[in-house]
matplotlib code that plots the C-alpha trace (Angstrom):
import matplotlib.pyplot as plt

x = [0.0, 1.1, 0.6, -0.2, -0.4, -2.4, -0.4, -3.5, -5.4, -2.8, -5.1, -3.2, -4.5, -3.5, -4.2, -4.0, -3.4, -0.4, -1.9, -1.6, -5.0, -5.6, -7.3, -7.5, -10.5, -11.0, -10.8, -10.5, -7.2, -4.6, -1.6, -0.7, 2.7, 3.9, 4.0, 7.0, 7.4, 10.9, 11.1, 10.4, 12.9, 15.6, 14.8, 15.0, 18.3, 19.8, 18.8, 20.4, 23.6, 26.6, 28.2]
y = [0.0, 3.5, 6.4, 9.9, 13.3, 16.3, 19.5, 21.6, 19.9, 17.4, 14.4, 11.1, 8.1, 4.9, 3.3, -0.3, 0.1, 2.3, 4.8, 8.3, 9.9, 13.3, 14.9, 14.6, 12.6, 14.9, 18.4, 17.9, 19.8, 18.6, 19.0, 15.4, 14.0, 10.5, 10.1, 8.0, 6.6, 6.1, 2.4, 2.7, 5.6, 3.5, 0.5, 2.7, 4.2, 0.8, -0.7, 2.1, 1.5, 3.2, 6.0]
z = [0.0, -0.8, 1.6, 0.6, 2.3, 1.2, 1.6, 1.8, 4.6, 6.0, 5.4, 5.2, 3.4, 1.7, -1.7, -2.5, -6.2, -5.9, -8.4, -7.2, -7.1, -8.8, -5.8, -2.0, -1.0, 2.0, 0.6, -3.2, -3.5, -6.0, -3.6, -2.9, -2.1, -1.1, 2.6, 3.7, 7.2, 8.8, 8.1, 4.4, 4.1, 5.7, 3.6, 0.4, 1.4, 2.3, -1.1, -3.2, -4.9, -3.4, -5.3]

ax = plt.figure().add_subplot(projection="3d")
ax.plot(x, y, z, "-o")
ax.set_aspect("equal")
plt.show()
């Protein structure tokens, strides 16, 4: 599941499909970003190739 955060109203939600919605389901704004938790950020950094 992918988590998203609305920058307009701070609403956090998940989608099962992984497709980024066009608008926030709470306020309808188009200011959505992916919302990462600490565990997923660490996992992403650890999996990257070293420079």
